[in-house]
N, C-alpha and C positions, 0 to 999 in steps of 0.2 A: 466209058468210065462209069462206075456205079454211083448213083446219087449219094451224096454225103461223103464221098471219098475226099480225103484231105481235111476233114473236119473232125479228125480223131481226137478224143480227149480220154474220157474214161469209158469203161464198158457201161452201156446204158442199163437202166433198171428194167430189163426185159428178159424174156426167155430166149436163149440162143441155142446154137448147136456147137459141139466140140468136134472138130474134124482133124483127122490124122493127115497132115500135109503131104507126106510122102506117098500115101496110097489113095487119098481122097475119100477114105472111108469115114462115115460118121461114127464117132466114138460114143457120143451121148446126145440124145435129143428126146425131150427137151433138156437143156442145161440150165439149171437154176443158179444164178449168181447170188451168193450169200454175202451181203455187204455190211449189215448191221451186226453189232455184238450178239444180239439175241438170235438172229438167223444163223450166225456162224456157230454159236454154242449149241443150238438145238439141232441143226443139220437135219438128219433123217430120224431123229429120236421120236418114237411113238407112231411111226408110220413106215410102211414099206414103199420104196420107190416104185414107180410104174416101170414096166419093161423098157429098157433103153435110157431111162432118166439118169442124169448126172447132176452133181453138185460142184460148183466152182467156188473155191475159197481163195480170193485174192489176198496177197500179203500174208501168206500162211506157210509155216515150215514145220508145224506139228499138229496132229489130229488125234482124236479119240473115237472109239467105237462103243463107248459106254451107252447102254440102253438100246443098241441096235439088235435086230433079230436075224440079220443076215451078214455074211462076210462081204467085204468090199475090196476092190482094187483101188489103190491110191497112186495116181500118176503125178509125180512131182516135177514141176517145171522151174527152170532157172531163167536167167535173162533171155529175152526173145522167145520165151515159152518153148525152149529146148528141153526135152525130157532129160532129167538128170538121174532119175531113179524111179523104179516101179515096185511098190509093195503089192504082191499078189495075194488074194484071199486073206485079208486081214480080218481075223475073227472078232466077234463081239467081245467087248470089255478089254480092249487092247489100246495101246498108244503107239503111234508111229510118227517118225520125224525124218527129215532129210536136210542135212546141212547144205546151205546154199540155195535152198528152194525159195522161190518168190510166190508161187501159186501152187495149188493142188487141185486136181480133178478127182472126185470120188465117184466111182461107178460100181455097179454090181459085180461081184467076183466073176472073173472070166471075160469081162469086157475089154481088158487090156491085151488080149491075145493079139500077137502081130505087131505090138509096139515095142520099141527098144530105146535105151538111152541114146541120145543124139538125134532122135526124131523130133518132130515139132507138133504142137497142138495149136490149132487156130480156132478162135472163137468167132463164129460167123452168125449172121442174121439170115433169115429166110429159110424156106423149105428146100429139101433136096431137089436139085434140078434147076433152081433159080440162081441168078447171079449172086455170088457170095461176097460180102464185104467183111474184111477182117478188122476187128475192133482194137486189137492191140498193136497193130502196125498201120502205117500211113499208106496203105495200098489196097487195091482190090485184088483179091486172089485170082480171079478169072482173067483179068487183063494183064497180069504180070507186073503191075506197078508196085 
């Protein structure tokens, strides 16, 4: 069992990875969790994300791309972080929303290739190849709990 399993509360203020549960592929690393009003409103405005970087917006059903210089993919997740919708290549100066979404993961355009509604996104700590602990479920991904 991964240390800390069973002590799940909220996603910690740390940098995580977003992993496609069905394939095990890392969708975004690092994954920045935007918790405060300021960090949520600012997002990636005024900077370009590093290759592979993602932004996780908890409790979010609507986003904007005002001030961005790149297109993004928006992966909308419902209860249990099941993907309910994917907006691909959302260009700058647009608004996107998904009814029923609880969270959204923003990544550079093209990063959502291979994902589909009904799939799952897991937020995990640690680097690739290390045991992974999923923060939004009370189980370790690797030991099947």
